[in-house]
N, C-alpha and C positions, 0 to 999 in steps of 0.2 A: 028311164029306170035304167036299162042296159048303158046307156051313154054315161049315167053318173057312176055305174059301176066300174068303166074300163077308165073313165076320169082318174077315180081313186086310184086305183092298178096302176094305172101309171104314174101318179103322184108318188105312191109307192114305191115303185121301180126307180124312180129318179131319187129320190130319196134315200133309198138302200144303196144305189152306185155309189152315190157322193160320198156315204157314209164308209163303203168300202175305198174307194179312191183315197179317201182322207186318212184311214187308218193302214193302208198300204205305204202313204209316204211319211205318216208317222214313225212307224216300223224302220222304214229304209233311213229316216233322218237318224233312228235311233243307234241304229248298226253305225251310222257314221262315226256320232258321237262315245260309242263305246271306243271302238278302234282309236279313236283321237283321245282318250282318256288314258288307254292302253300305252298309246306312244308316250303320253304327258308321262304317266307313270315311270316306264321304262327310263326315259330321258332324264328324268329326277334320279333315279337310283344310278345310273352312270355318271351323273354329274356329281354326284356324292362319293364315287369310287375314284374319277379324276381330281377331285379336290383332297381323296384320302393321299393319292399317289405323289399330288402336287407338295405336299406337306412332306411326306415321308423325303421328297427329293431334296427340300428346304433344308430340311434336318441333317442329310447326308452332306450336303455343302457347308452347313455350319461345322459339322464335325472335322470336314476334310479341309477345311481352311482353319481349323484353329491347329491342326494336327501338321498344317503347312508352315503354319507359322510358328508352332515352336520346333519344328526342324530347322526354321531358320535362323531363329535364334540360338542353338546350338553351335553355328559357324562361326 
C-alpha cells in the first residue's frame, strides 16, 4: 500500500515538474515574441516616417528643378 502511494506521489511530482518546466518555457518564448512584435511595430512606424521624408524630398526636388528650369529660360 505504501509502495503504491510512493509511486503515485512520484508520478504526480514528475508530471508537476514537467508542467512547470513547460509553463516557464512558454512564458519565456512569449516574452521573446512580444519583444519581436514591439520591434516590428517600431520598424513599421520608422518605415512610414522615412517614406514621408522621401516623399517630401522628392517634392522639394521637383519644385527646385521647376524653379531652376524657369530661371534658365529667363536668360
